[in-house]
DSSP file (Angstrom, degrees, kcal/mol; ACC not computed):
  #  RESIDUE AA STRUCTURE BP1 BP2  ACC     N-H-->O    O-->H-N    N-H-->O    O-->H-N    TCO  KAPPA ALPHA  PHI   PSI    X-CA   Y-CA   Z-CA
    1    1 A M              0   0    0      0, 0.0     2,-0.0     0, 0.0     7,-0.0   0.000 360.0 360.0 360.0 127.7  120.4   23.9  132.0
    2    2 A A        -     0   0    0      1,-0.1     5,-0.0    51,-0.0     6,-0.0  -0.303 360.0-122.9 -71.7 158.4  123.8   22.4  131.6
    3    3 A A        +     0   0    0      4,-0.1     2,-0.1    46,-0.1    46,-0.1   0.056  68.2 121.3 -96.2  25.9  126.9   24.4  132.6
    4    4 A D  S  > S-     0   0    0      1,-0.1     4,-1.7    44,-0.1     3,-0.3  -0.468  75.7-107.3 -85.2 164.2  128.7   24.3  129.2
    5    5 A G  H  > S+     0   0    0      1,-0.2     4,-2.6     2,-0.2     5,-0.2   0.825 115.3  58.4 -58.0 -37.5  129.6   27.4  127.2
    6    6 A L  H  > S+     0   0    0      1,-0.2     4,-2.3     2,-0.2    -1,-0.2   0.913 105.6  48.8 -64.2 -43.0  127.0   26.9  124.6
    7    7 A D  H  > S+     0   0    0     -3,-0.3     4,-2.6     2,-0.2    -1,-0.2   0.892 111.2  50.0 -66.1 -38.7  124.2   26.9  127.1
    8    8 A F  H  X S+     0   0    0     -4,-1.7     4,-3.2     2,-0.2     5,-0.2   0.940 109.0  52.8 -62.0 -45.7  125.5   30.1  128.7
    9    9 A D  H  X S+     0   0    0     -4,-2.6     4,-2.7     1,-0.2    -2,-0.2   0.909 111.6  45.6 -54.0 -45.1  125.7   31.7  125.2
   10   10 A Q  H  X S+     0   0    0     -4,-2.3     4,-2.1     2,-0.2    -1,-0.2   0.919 112.7  50.6 -65.1 -44.5  122.1   30.8  124.5
   11   11 A F  H  X S+     0   0    0     -4,-2.6     4,-1.4     2,-0.2    -2,-0.2   0.908 113.1  46.0 -58.7 -45.9  121.1   32.1  128.0
   12   12 A Y  H  X S+     0   0    0     -4,-3.2     4,-2.6     1,-0.2     3,-0.4   0.940 112.8  49.1 -63.1 -48.4  122.9   35.4  127.4
   13   13 A A  H  < S+     0   0    0     -4,-2.7     4,-0.3     1,-0.2    -1,-0.2   0.844 112.7  48.6 -59.9 -34.9  121.5   35.8  123.9
   14   14 A A  H  < S+     0   0    0     -4,-2.1    -1,-0.2    -5,-0.2    -2,-0.2   0.779 125.4  23.5 -77.7 -26.8  118.0   35.2  125.1
   15   15 A H  H  X S+     0   0    0     -4,-1.4     4,-2.1    -3,-0.4     5,-0.3   0.585  94.6  85.9-121.5 -12.5  118.0   37.5  128.1
   16   16 A F  H  X S+     0   0    0     -4,-2.6     4,-2.4     1,-0.2     5,-0.2   0.940  93.2  48.1 -61.0 -46.9  120.6   40.3  127.7
   17   17 A A  H  > S+     0   0    0     -4,-0.3     4,-2.0    -5,-0.3    -1,-0.2   0.899 111.9  48.1 -63.7 -41.4  118.4   42.6  125.7
   18   18 A S  H  > S+     0   0    0      2,-0.2     4,-1.8     1,-0.2    -1,-0.2   0.875 113.1  48.0 -69.3 -36.2  115.4   42.4  128.0
   19   19 A L  H  X S+     0   0    0     -4,-2.1     4,-2.4     1,-0.2    -1,-0.2   0.886 110.1  53.6 -68.4 -38.8  117.6   43.0  131.1
   20   20 A G  H  X S+     0   0    0     -4,-2.4     4,-2.0    -5,-0.3    -2,-0.2   0.881 107.5  50.2 -61.9 -39.1  119.2   45.9  129.3
   21   21 A V  H  X S+     0   0    0     -4,-2.0     4,-2.3     2,-0.2    -1,-0.2   0.910 109.8  51.1 -64.7 -43.8  115.8   47.4  128.7
   22   22 A Q  H  X S+     0   0    0     -4,-1.8     4,-1.3     1,-0.2    -2,-0.2   0.929 113.6  43.9 -60.5 -46.4  114.8   47.1  132.3
   23   23 A L  H  X S+     0   0    0     -4,-2.4     4,-3.1     1,-0.2     5,-0.3   0.831 109.7  56.6 -69.0 -32.7  118.0   48.8  133.5
   24   24 A Y  H  X S+     0   0    0     -4,-2.0     4,-2.9     1,-0.2    -1,-0.2   0.897 104.3  52.9 -66.5 -39.4  117.6   51.5  130.9
   25   25 A A  H  < S+     0   0    0     -4,-2.3    -1,-0.2     1,-0.2    -2,-0.2   0.853 115.0  43.1 -62.5 -33.2  114.1   52.3  132.2
   26   26 A Y  H  < S+     0   0    0     -4,-1.3    -2,-0.2    -5,-0.2    -1,-0.2   0.928 125.7  29.5 -74.7 -48.6  115.7   52.6  135.7
   27   27 A F  H  < S-     0   0    0     -4,-3.1    -3,-0.2     2,-0.1    -2,-0.2   0.853  84.9-142.4 -85.2 -37.7  118.8   54.6  134.7
   28   28 A G  S  < S+     0   0    0     -4,-2.9     2,-0.5    -5,-0.3    -4,-0.1   0.587  73.9 100.9  79.4  10.3  117.7   56.5  131.7
   29   29 A D     >  -     0   0    0     -6,-0.3     4,-2.6     1,-0.1     5,-0.2  -0.927  57.4-162.7-132.6 109.6  121.1   55.9  130.2
   30   30 A R  H  > S+     0   0    0     -2,-0.5     4,-2.8     1,-0.2     5,-0.2   0.904  90.2  49.1 -57.9 -47.4  121.4   53.2  127.6
   31   31 A A  H  > S+     0   0    0      1,-0.2     4,-2.2     2,-0.2    -1,-0.2   0.888 112.7  48.0 -63.4 -40.1  125.2   52.8  127.8
   32   32 A E  H  > S+     0   0    0      2,-0.2     4,-2.3     1,-0.2    -1,-0.2   0.911 111.5  51.0 -65.2 -42.7  125.2   52.6  131.5
   33   33 A A  H  X S+     0   0    0     -4,-2.6     4,-2.6     1,-0.2    -2,-0.2   0.932 111.9  46.6 -62.2 -45.6  122.3   50.0  131.4
   34   34 A Q  H  X S+     0   0    0     -4,-2.8     4,-2.6     1,-0.2    -1,-0.2   0.897 110.6  53.0 -64.8 -38.8  124.2   47.8  129.0
   35   35 A D  H  X S+     0   0    0     -4,-2.2     4,-2.2    -5,-0.2    -1,-0.2   0.909 111.7  45.2 -61.6 -42.6  127.4   48.1  131.0
   36   36 A I  H  X S+     0   0    0     -4,-2.3     4,-2.6     2,-0.2    -2,-0.2   0.918 113.0  50.4 -68.3 -43.4  125.6   46.9  134.2
   37   37 A A  H  X S+     0   0    0     -4,-2.6     4,-2.4     1,-0.2    -2,-0.2   0.922 110.7  50.0 -60.5 -42.6  123.8   44.1  132.3
   38   38 A Q  H  X S+     0   0    0     -4,-2.6     4,-2.3     1,-0.2    -2,-0.2   0.919 110.3  50.2 -61.4 -44.0  127.1   43.0  130.8
   39   39 A E  H  X S+     0   0    0     -4,-2.2     4,-2.2     2,-0.2    -1,-0.2   0.920 109.6  50.5 -61.4 -44.8  128.8   43.0  134.3
   40   40 A A  H  X S+     0   0    0     -4,-2.6     4,-1.8     1,-0.2    -1,-0.2   0.920 112.1  47.4 -63.9 -42.3  125.9   41.0  135.8
   41   41 A F  H  X S+     0   0    0     -4,-2.4     4,-2.4     2,-0.2    -1,-0.2   0.850 108.6  55.2 -68.4 -32.4  126.2   38.4  133.0
   42   42 A C  H  X S+     0   0    0     -4,-2.3     4,-2.0     2,-0.2    -1,-0.2   0.896 107.5  49.3 -64.0 -38.7  130.0   38.3  133.4
   43   43 A R  H  X S+     0   0    0     -4,-2.2     4,-0.9     1,-0.2    -2,-0.2   0.854 111.2  49.8 -67.1 -34.0  129.5   37.4  137.0
   44   44 A A  H  < S+     0   0    0     -4,-1.8     3,-0.5    -5,-0.2     7,-0.3   0.900 108.4  52.7 -69.7 -38.4  127.1   34.7  136.1
   45   45 A W  H >< S+     0   0    0     -4,-2.4     3,-1.2     1,-0.2     4,-0.2   0.891 105.7  54.5 -63.2 -39.0  129.5   33.3  133.5
   46   46 A Q  H 3< S+     0   0    0     -4,-2.0    -1,-0.2     1,-0.3    -2,-0.2   0.794 121.2  31.1 -63.2 -27.7  132.2   33.1  136.2
   47   47 A R  T >X S+     0   0    0     -4,-0.9     4,-3.0    -3,-0.5     3,-1.4   0.012  81.4 130.7-115.9  24.0  129.9   31.1  138.4
   48   48 A W  H <>  +     0   0    0     -3,-1.2     4,-2.6     1,-0.3     5,-0.2   0.813  66.4  59.5 -56.5 -36.8  128.0   29.4  135.6
   49   49 A A  H 34 S+     0   0    0     -4,-0.2    -1,-0.3     1,-0.2     4,-0.2   0.869 117.8  32.6 -59.2 -36.0  128.3   25.9  137.0
   50   50 A T  H X4 S+     0   0    0     -3,-1.4     3,-0.9    -6,-0.1     4,-0.5   0.895 119.8  49.5 -83.3 -48.1  126.5   27.1  140.2
   51   51 A V  H >< S+     0   0    0     -4,-3.0     3,-1.5    -7,-0.3    -3,-0.2   0.878 105.0  57.4 -63.1 -38.9  124.2   29.6  138.6
   52   52 A S  T 3< S+     0   0    0     -4,-2.6    -1,-0.3    -5,-0.3    -2,-0.1   0.726 102.1  57.3 -68.8 -18.2  122.9   27.3  135.9
   53   53 A A  T <  S+     0   0    0     -3,-0.9    -1,-0.3    -5,-0.2    -2,-0.2   0.602  85.4 104.3 -85.0 -11.2  121.8   24.8  138.6
   54   54 A Y  S <  S-     0   0    0     -3,-1.5    -3,-0.0    -4,-0.5     6,-0.0  -0.310  82.7-121.0 -69.3 154.6  119.6   27.5  140.3
   55   55 A E  S    S+     0   0    0      1,-0.3    -1,-0.1     2,-0.1    -4,-0.0   0.864 108.7  23.7 -63.0 -35.3  115.8   27.2  139.7
   56   56 A D     >  +     0   0    0      1,-0.1     4,-1.7     2,-0.1    -1,-0.3  -0.690  64.6 170.6-133.8  81.2  115.9   30.7  138.2
   57   57 A P  H  > S+     0   0    0      0, 0.0     4,-2.2     0, 0.0     5,-0.2   0.862  83.4  55.8 -58.0 -34.3  119.3   31.7  136.8
   58   58 A L  H  > S+     0   0    0      1,-0.2     4,-3.3     2,-0.2     5,-0.2   0.909 103.5  55.1 -65.0 -39.6  117.8   34.8  135.2
   59   59 A G  H  > S+     0   0    0     -3,-0.2     4,-2.4     1,-0.2    -1,-0.2   0.895 107.7  49.6 -58.3 -41.4  116.5   35.9  138.6
   60   60 A W  H  X S+     0   0    0     -4,-1.7     4,-2.3     2,-0.2    -1,-0.2   0.940 112.7  46.4 -62.5 -46.7  120.0   35.6  140.0
   61   61 A V  H  X S+     0   0    0     -4,-2.2     4,-2.6     1,-0.2    -2,-0.2   0.912 112.7  49.9 -61.5 -44.8  121.4   37.7  137.1
   62   62 A R  H  X S+     0   0    0     -4,-3.3     4,-2.6     1,-0.2    -1,-0.2   0.910 110.1  50.7 -64.0 -40.4  118.6   40.3  137.4
   63   63 A R  H  X S+     0   0    0     -4,-2.4     4,-2.3     2,-0.2    -2,-0.2   0.918 111.7  47.4 -58.6 -46.2  119.2   40.6  141.2
   64   64 A V  H  X S+     0   0    0     -4,-2.3     4,-2.3     2,-0.2    -2,-0.2   0.914 111.7  51.1 -64.0 -42.8  122.9   41.1  140.7
   65   65 A A  H  X S+     0   0    0     -4,-2.6     4,-2.4     2,-0.2    -2,-0.2   0.914 110.6  48.4 -60.1 -46.0  122.2   43.7  137.9
   66   66 A W  H  X S+     0   0    0     -4,-2.6     4,-2.6     2,-0.2    -1,-0.2   0.903 111.3  49.9 -65.0 -40.6  119.9   45.6  140.1
   67   67 A R  H  X S+     0   0    0     -4,-2.3     4,-2.4     1,-0.2    -1,-0.2   0.899 111.0  48.8 -64.6 -39.2  122.3   45.6  143.0
   68   68 A L  H  X S+     0   0    0     -4,-2.3     4,-2.4     2,-0.2    -2,-0.2   0.900 112.1  50.4 -63.4 -40.6  125.1   46.8  140.7
   69   69 A A  H  X S+     0   0    0     -4,-2.4     4,-2.4     2,-0.2    -2,-0.2   0.915 111.5  46.6 -65.1 -43.9  122.7   49.6  139.4
   70   70 A I  H  X S+     0   0    0     -4,-2.6     4,-2.8     1,-0.2    -1,-0.2   0.911 112.1  51.6 -67.3 -40.9  121.8   50.7  142.9
   71   71 A S  H  X S+     0   0    0     -4,-2.4     4,-2.3     1,-0.2    -2,-0.2   0.918 111.5  46.2 -61.5 -43.1  125.5   50.7  143.9
   72   72 A R  H  X S+     0   0    0     -4,-2.4     4,-2.6     2,-0.2    -1,-0.2   0.887 111.9  52.3 -65.1 -39.2  126.4   52.8  140.9
   73   73 A W  H  X S+     0   0    0     -4,-2.4     4,-2.5     1,-0.2    -2,-0.2   0.938 110.3  48.0 -61.4 -46.5  123.5   55.2  141.6
   74   74 A R  H  X S+     0   0    0     -4,-2.8     4,-2.5     1,-0.2    -2,-0.2   0.909 111.7  49.1 -63.6 -41.3  124.6   55.6  145.2
   75   75 A R  H  X S+     0   0    0     -4,-2.3     4,-2.5     1,-0.2    -1,-0.2   0.915 112.3  48.8 -63.4 -41.1  128.2   56.3  144.2
   76   76 A A  H  X S+     0   0    0     -4,-2.6     4,-2.7     2,-0.2    -2,-0.2   0.904 111.0  50.9 -63.6 -40.7  127.1   58.9  141.6
   77   77 A K  H  X S+     0   0    0     -4,-2.5     4,-2.3     2,-0.2    -2,-0.2   0.914 111.3  46.6 -64.1 -44.7  124.9   60.5  144.2
   78   78 A V  H  X S+     0   0    0     -4,-2.5     4,-2.3     2,-0.2    -2,-0.2   0.917 113.6  49.4 -65.1 -43.2  127.7   60.7  146.7
   79   79 A A  H  X S+     0   0    0     -4,-2.5     4,-2.6     1,-0.2    -2,-0.2   0.920 111.1  49.3 -62.3 -44.7  130.1   62.1  144.0
   80   80 A L  H  X S+     0   0    0     -4,-2.7     4,-2.6     2,-0.2    -1,-0.2   0.904 109.7  51.0 -62.0 -41.4  127.5   64.7  142.9
   81   81 A T  H  X S+     0   0    0     -4,-2.3     4,-2.0     2,-0.2    -1,-0.2   0.919 111.2  49.1 -60.8 -44.0  126.9   65.8  146.5
   82   82 A F  H  X S+     0   0    0     -4,-2.3     4,-2.6     2,-0.2     5,-0.3   0.931 111.8  48.3 -62.0 -45.7  130.7   66.2  146.9
   83   83 A V  H  X S+     0   0    0     -4,-2.6     4,-2.3     1,-0.2    -2,-0.2   0.901 111.3  49.6 -62.7 -40.6  131.1   68.2  143.7
   84   84 A R  H  X S+     0   0    0     -4,-2.6     4,-0.6     1,-0.2    -1,-0.2   0.891 113.9  45.6 -65.4 -38.1  128.2   70.5  144.6
   85   85 A R  H  < S+     0   0    0     -4,-2.0     4,-0.4    -5,-0.2    -2,-0.2   0.880 120.9  38.1 -71.6 -39.0  129.6   71.2  148.1
   86   86 A E  H  X S+     0   0    0     -4,-2.6     4,-2.5    -5,-0.2     3,-0.3   0.747  98.7  77.5 -85.0 -25.0  133.2   71.7  146.8
   87   87 A R  H  X S+     0   0    0     -4,-2.3     4,-1.3    -5,-0.3    -1,-0.2   0.877  93.1  49.3 -59.5 -42.2  132.5   73.6  143.6
   88   88 A V  H  < S+     0   0    0     -4,-0.6    -1,-0.2     1,-0.2    -2,-0.1   0.890 118.4  37.5 -66.9 -38.6  131.7   76.9  145.2
   89   89 A E  H  4 S+     0   0    0     -4,-0.4    -2,-0.2    -3,-0.3    -1,-0.2   0.857 123.6  32.9 -83.2 -35.6  134.8   77.0  147.4
   90   90 A N  H  < S+     0   0    0     -4,-2.5    -3,-0.2     2,-0.1    -2,-0.2   0.468  88.5  92.8-111.1  -0.7  137.6   75.5  145.2
   91   91 A V     <  -     0   0    0     -4,-1.3     3,-0.1    -5,-0.3     2,-0.0  -0.823  69.3-134.5 -98.4 120.3  136.9   76.3  141.6
   92   92 A P        -     0   0    0      0, 0.0     2,-0.1     0, 0.0    -2,-0.1  -0.344  31.8 -92.6 -68.8 153.0  138.7   79.5  140.4
   93   93 A E        -     0   0    0      1,-0.1     2,-1.5    -2,-0.0     5,-0.1  -0.390  36.5-121.8 -63.3 136.7  136.8   82.0  138.4
   94   94 A L        +     0   0    0     -2,-0.1    -1,-0.1    -3,-0.1    -3,-0.0  -0.641  41.1 175.7 -86.3  88.1  137.2   81.5  134.7
   95   95 A S     >  -     0   0    0     -2,-1.5     4,-2.1     1,-0.1     5,-0.2  -0.429  46.5-105.7 -82.8 165.9  138.7   84.8  133.5
   96   96 A P  H  > S+     0   0    0      0, 0.0     4,-2.3     0, 0.0     5,-0.2   0.844 122.1  54.9 -59.9 -33.0  139.7   85.4  130.0
   97   97 A D  H  > S+     0   0    0      2,-0.2     4,-2.6     1,-0.2     5,-0.2   0.918 107.3  49.1 -66.0 -43.5  143.3   85.1  131.0
   98   98 A R  H  > S+     0   0    0      2,-0.2     4,-2.6     1,-0.2    -1,-0.2   0.895 112.1  48.8 -64.3 -40.6  142.7   81.6  132.6
   99   99 A V  H  X S+     0   0    0     -4,-2.1     4,-2.3     2,-0.2    -1,-0.2   0.927 112.2  47.8 -65.6 -44.3  141.0   80.4  129.5
  100  100 A A  H  X S+     0   0    0     -4,-2.3     4,-2.5     2,-0.2    -2,-0.2   0.903 112.1  50.3 -62.1 -41.1  143.7   81.7  127.3
  101  101 A L  H  X S+     0   0    0     -4,-2.6     4,-3.0     2,-0.2    -2,-0.2   0.930 110.1  49.4 -62.7 -45.2  146.3   80.0  129.5
  102  102 A A  H  X S+     0   0    0     -4,-2.6     4,-1.8     1,-0.2    -1,-0.2   0.911 112.6  47.9 -62.1 -41.0  144.5   76.7  129.5
  103  103 A Q  H  X S+     0   0    0     -4,-2.3     4,-0.5     2,-0.2    -1,-0.2   0.906 114.0  46.8 -67.8 -39.0  144.2   76.8  125.7
  104  104 A A  H >X S+     0   0    0     -4,-2.5     3,-1.2     1,-0.2     4,-0.5   0.920 110.3  52.7 -69.0 -41.3  148.0   77.7  125.3
  105  105 A L  H >< S+     0   0    0     -4,-3.0     3,-1.5     1,-0.3    -1,-0.2   0.882 101.8  61.1 -59.1 -39.4  149.0   75.0  127.8
  106  106 A A  H 3< S+     0   0    0     -4,-1.8    -1,-0.3     1,-0.3    -2,-0.2   0.691  98.6  57.6 -63.2 -18.9  147.0   72.4  125.7
  107  107 A T  H << S+     0   0    0     -3,-1.2    -1,-0.3    -4,-0.5    -2,-0.2   0.644  89.0  94.1 -85.4 -16.1  149.3   73.1  122.8
  108  108 A L  S << S-     0   0    0     -3,-1.5    39,-0.0    -4,-0.5    -3,-0.0  -0.415  89.6 -96.1 -77.3 151.5  152.5   72.2  124.6
  109  109 A P     >  -     0   0    0      0, 0.0     4,-2.7     0, 0.0     5,-0.2  -0.315  44.5-107.2 -56.6 152.2  154.1   68.8  124.5
  110  110 A E  H  > S+     0   0    0      1,-0.2     4,-2.5     2,-0.2     5,-0.2   0.867 117.1  48.2 -56.2 -43.2  153.0   66.8  127.5
  111  111 A N  H  > S+     0   0    0      2,-0.2     4,-2.0     1,-0.2    -1,-0.2   0.883 113.8  47.4 -69.3 -35.3  156.3   66.9  129.4
  112  112 A H  H  > S+     0   0    0      2,-0.2     4,-2.7    -3,-0.2    -2,-0.2   0.939 113.5  48.1 -65.8 -45.7  156.7   70.7  128.9
  113  113 A R  H  X S+     0   0    0     -4,-2.7     4,-2.6     1,-0.2     5,-0.2   0.906 112.1  49.6 -64.4 -42.0  153.1   71.3  130.0
  114  114 A R  H  X S+     0   0    0     -4,-2.5     4,-2.7    -5,-0.2     5,-0.2   0.907 111.4  48.1 -63.0 -42.8  153.5   69.1  133.1
  115  115 A A  H  X S+     0   0    0     -4,-2.0     4,-2.4     2,-0.2     5,-0.3   0.916 113.1  48.2 -67.6 -42.1  156.7   70.9  134.1
  116  116 A V  H  X>S+     0   0    0     -4,-2.7     4,-2.8     2,-0.2     5,-0.7   0.945 114.7  45.4 -60.4 -47.5  155.1   74.4  133.6
  117  117 A V  I  X>S+     0   0    0     -4,-2.6     5,-1.8     1,-0.2     4,-1.4   0.937 115.4  46.4 -64.4 -46.7  152.0   73.4  135.6
  118  118 A L  I  <5S+     0   0    0     -4,-2.7     6,-2.7    -5,-0.2    -1,-0.2   0.889 120.2  39.1 -64.1 -38.8  154.0   71.8  138.4
  119  119 A H  I  <5S+     0   0    0     -4,-2.4     4,-0.4    -5,-0.2    -2,-0.2   0.959 128.5  25.2 -76.8 -52.2  156.5   74.6  138.7
  120  120 A Y  I  <5S+     0   0    0     -4,-2.8    -3,-0.2    -5,-0.3    -2,-0.2   0.839 132.7  30.6 -87.8 -34.6  154.4   77.7  138.2
  121  121 A L  I  <<S+     0   0    0     -4,-1.4    -3,-0.2    -5,-0.7    -4,-0.1   0.791 129.5  34.6 -98.5 -30.0  150.9   76.6  139.3
  122  122 A S  S   <S-     0   0    0     -5,-1.8    -3,-0.2     2,-0.1    -4,-0.2   0.584  99.9-128.7 -99.6 -11.8  151.8   74.0  141.9
  123  123 A G        +     0   0    0     -4,-0.4    -4,-0.2    -6,-0.3     2,-0.2   0.683  49.0 156.4  77.4  19.1  154.9   75.7  143.3
  124  124 A L        -     0   0    0     -6,-2.7    -1,-0.2     1,-0.1    -2,-0.1  -0.544  41.8-119.5 -79.8 145.8  157.2   72.8  143.0
  125  125 A Q     >  -     0   0    0     -2,-0.2     4,-2.0     1,-0.1     5,-0.2  -0.358  27.0-108.5 -74.9 161.3  161.0   73.4  142.7
  126  126 A V  H  > S+     0   0    0      1,-0.2     4,-2.4     2,-0.2     5,-0.2   0.895 120.1  53.5 -59.8 -41.4  162.9   72.2  139.6
  127  127 A A  H  > S+     0   0    0      1,-0.2     4,-2.2     2,-0.2    -1,-0.2   0.868 107.9  50.6 -62.4 -37.5  164.6   69.5  141.7
  128  128 A E  H  > S+     0   0    0      2,-0.2     4,-2.6     1,-0.2    -1,-0.2   0.891 110.4  48.3 -68.0 -39.7  161.3   68.2  143.0
  129  129 A I  H  X S+     0   0    0     -4,-2.0     4,-3.0     2,-0.2     5,-0.2   0.914 110.6  51.8 -64.5 -43.1  159.9   68.0  139.5
  130  130 A A  H  X>S+     0   0    0     -4,-2.4     5,-2.0     1,-0.2     4,-1.3   0.920 111.8  46.8 -61.8 -43.9  163.0   66.2  138.3
  131  131 A E  H  <5S+     0   0    0     -4,-2.2     3,-0.3     2,-0.2    -1,-0.2   0.936 113.5  48.1 -64.2 -45.8  162.7   63.7  141.1
  132  132 A Q  H  <5S+     0   0    0     -4,-2.6    -2,-0.2     1,-0.2    -1,-0.2   0.926 118.2  40.3 -60.6 -44.5  159.0   63.2  140.4
  133  133 A E  H  <5S-     0   0    0     -4,-3.0    -1,-0.2    -5,-0.2    -2,-0.2   0.602 106.9-124.4 -82.8 -11.2  159.5   62.7  136.7
  134  134 A G  T  <5S+     0   0    0     -4,-1.3     2,-0.3    -3,-0.3    -3,-0.2   0.882  70.4 115.9  70.8  37.8  162.7   60.6  137.0
  135  135 A V  S   <S-     0   0    0     -5,-2.0    -1,-0.3    -6,-0.2    -2,-0.1  -0.812  71.0 -84.0-129.2 171.0  164.8   62.9  134.9
  136  136 A A     >  -     0   0    0     -2,-0.3     4,-1.6     1,-0.1     3,-0.3  -0.362  36.6-116.5 -72.1 155.0  167.8   65.2  135.3
  137  137 A V  H  > S+     0   0    0      1,-0.2     4,-2.3     2,-0.2     5,-0.2   0.901 116.7  57.4 -57.0 -43.6  167.4   68.7  136.7
  138  138 A G  H  > S+     0   0    0      1,-0.2     4,-2.1     2,-0.2    -1,-0.2   0.840 102.0  55.3 -59.4 -33.7  168.7   70.1  133.4
  139  139 A T  H  > S+     0   0    0     -3,-0.3     4,-2.7     2,-0.2    -1,-0.2   0.933 108.3  47.8 -63.0 -45.8  166.0   68.3  131.5
  140  140 A V  H  X S+     0   0    0     -4,-1.6     4,-2.6     1,-0.2    -2,-0.2   0.908 110.3  52.1 -62.7 -42.7  163.3   70.0  133.6
  141  141 A K  H  X S+     0   0    0     -4,-2.3     4,-2.5     2,-0.2    -1,-0.2   0.882 110.3  49.2 -59.3 -39.8  165.0   73.3  133.1
  142  142 A S  H  X S+     0   0    0     -4,-2.1     4,-3.0     2,-0.2     5,-0.3   0.932 110.3  50.1 -66.4 -45.9  165.0   72.7  129.4
  143  143 A W  H  X S+     0   0    0     -4,-2.7     4,-2.8     1,-0.2    -2,-0.2   0.919 112.5  48.2 -57.9 -43.4  161.3   71.7  129.5
  144  144 A L  H  X S+     0   0    0     -4,-2.6     4,-2.9     2,-0.2     5,-0.2   0.919 111.6  48.7 -65.0 -44.5  160.5   74.9  131.4
  145  145 A H  H  X S+     0   0    0     -4,-2.5     4,-2.3     2,-0.2    -2,-0.2   0.944 115.4  43.8 -60.9 -48.2  162.5   77.1  129.0
  146  146 A R  H  X S+     0   0    0     -4,-3.0     4,-2.5     2,-0.2    -2,-0.2   0.901 114.0  51.4 -63.3 -41.4  160.8   75.6  125.9
  147  147 A G  H  X S+     0   0    0     -4,-2.8     4,-2.7    -5,-0.3    -2,-0.2   0.931 110.8  47.5 -62.5 -45.4  157.4   75.7  127.6
  148  148 A R  H  X S+     0   0    0     -4,-2.9     4,-2.4     1,-0.2    -1,-0.2   0.909 111.9  51.1 -61.8 -42.6  157.8   79.4  128.5
  149  149 A A  H  X S+     0   0    0     -4,-2.3     4,-1.7    -5,-0.2    -1,-0.2   0.916 111.9  45.7 -60.9 -44.2  158.9   80.2  125.0
  150  150 A A  H  X S+     0   0    0     -4,-2.5     4,-2.7     1,-0.2    -2,-0.2   0.905 113.3  49.8 -66.6 -41.5  156.0   78.5  123.5
  151  151 A L  H  X S+     0   0    0     -4,-2.7     4,-3.4     1,-0.2     5,-0.3   0.866 106.2  56.6 -64.4 -35.3  153.6   80.1  125.9
  152  152 A S  H  X S+     0   0    0     -4,-2.4     4,-1.1     2,-0.2    -1,-0.2   0.911 111.1  43.6 -61.5 -41.1  155.1   83.5  125.1
  153  153 A V  H  < S+     0   0    0     -4,-1.7    -2,-0.2     2,-0.2    -1,-0.2   0.942 117.4  45.9 -66.2 -47.7  154.3   83.0  121.5
  154  154 A Q  H  < S+     0   0    0     -4,-2.7    -2,-0.2     1,-0.2    -3,-0.2   0.895 123.0  33.5 -63.2 -44.2  150.8   81.6  122.2
  155  155 A L  H  < S-     0   0    0     -4,-3.4    -1,-0.2    -5,-0.2    -2,-0.2   0.562 111.1-115.7 -91.8  -8.9  149.9   84.3  124.7
  156  156 A G     <  -     0   0    0     -4,-1.1     2,-1.7    -5,-0.3    -3,-0.2   0.459  41.2 -81.9  74.9 133.3  151.8   87.2  123.1
  157  157 A D        +     0   0    0      1,-0.2    -1,-0.1    -4,-0.1    -5,-0.1  -0.506  58.9 166.3 -76.0  93.4  154.5   88.5  125.3
  158  158 A G        +     0   0    0     -2,-1.7    -1,-0.2     7,-0.1     2,-0.1   0.259  27.5 133.4 -88.3  11.4  152.5   90.8  127.6
  159  159 A A        -     0   0    0      1,-0.1     3,-0.1     4,-0.1     6,-0.1  -0.402  56.2-126.4 -68.5 136.2  155.3   91.1  130.0
  160  160 A A    >   -     0   0    0      1,-0.2     3,-3.0     4,-0.1    -1,-0.1  -0.383  47.3 -72.6 -75.4 158.8  156.0   94.7  131.2
  161  161 A P  T 3  S+     0   0    0      0, 0.0    -1,-0.2     0, 0.0     3,-0.1  -0.295 126.0  17.2 -54.0 130.6  159.5   96.0  130.8
  162  162 A G  T 3  S+     0   0    0      1,-0.3     2,-0.5    -3,-0.1    -2,-0.1   0.290  99.7 115.3  89.5 -10.6  161.7   94.3  133.4
  163  163 A Q    <   -     0   0    0     -3,-3.0    -1,-0.3     3,-0.0     2,-0.1  -0.810  59.5-138.6 -94.2 131.8  159.1   91.6  134.0
  164  164 A S     >  -     0   0    0     -2,-0.5     4,-1.6    -3,-0.1     3,-0.3  -0.396  22.3-112.0 -84.4 162.8  160.3   88.1  133.0
  165  165 A G  H  > S+     0   0    0      1,-0.2     4,-2.3     2,-0.2     5,-0.2   0.804 117.3  64.1 -62.6 -27.4  158.1   85.5  131.3
  166  166 A D  H  > S+     0   0    0      1,-0.2     4,-2.3     2,-0.2    -1,-0.2   0.941 103.4  45.5 -60.8 -45.9  158.2   83.5  134.5
  167  167 A E  H  > S+     0   0    0     -3,-0.3     4,-2.2     1,-0.2    -1,-0.2   0.849 109.8  55.5 -67.9 -34.4  156.4   86.2  136.3
  168  168 A E  H  X S+     0   0    0     -4,-1.6     4,-1.8     2,-0.2    -1,-0.2   0.925 109.0  45.7 -66.2 -43.3  153.9   86.5  133.5
  169  169 A V  H  < S+     0   0    0     -4,-2.3    -2,-0.2     1,-0.2    -1,-0.2   0.928 114.6  48.5 -63.9 -43.6  152.9   82.8  133.6
  170  170 A A  H  < S+     0   0    0     -4,-2.3    -1,-0.2    -5,-0.2    -2,-0.2   0.846 108.3  55.4 -64.3 -32.1  152.7   83.0  137.4
  171  171 A R  H  <        0   0    0     -4,-2.2    -1,-0.2     1,-0.3    -2,-0.2   0.917 360.0 360.0 -66.9 -41.3  150.5   86.1  137.2
  172  172 A V     <        0   0    0     -4,-1.8    -1,-0.3    -5,-0.1    -2,-0.2   0.501 360.0 360.0 -69.1 360.0  147.9   84.5  134.9
């Protein structure tokens, strides 16, 4: 098979679907199988001058695809093991207050939401947030003020007399 683009196109068209079916049978996820098959064919295309000279170019592509599939499967297995181990210790309980706060935060503009989360939930000082975001301290103060005001409306001002909105967000 010559190494020109047309021959690769024909090779790809003739074999992509069958390789995708094989990988689908292995993975059980059609999109993942197609993604792996595509990656294997991309690697073949990059080396087409060499791969096309092999006795079995499809065998080379199939071997690359299976190695990619096994590698992804192993990464997914490691990630799942990590999540299972960490989930019990590090995930806070989903109380109605936390759900309401998450929903209210989602309505804020991105910069306001980020400032509120960094200040109240991560414990960063206003100056640290300003440095991280590359803005003036006054800008962060404005974002926090507007974020608190919007959260107060969203959550209903449940602050007790003498309790500021800052303490209410931190409490939730």
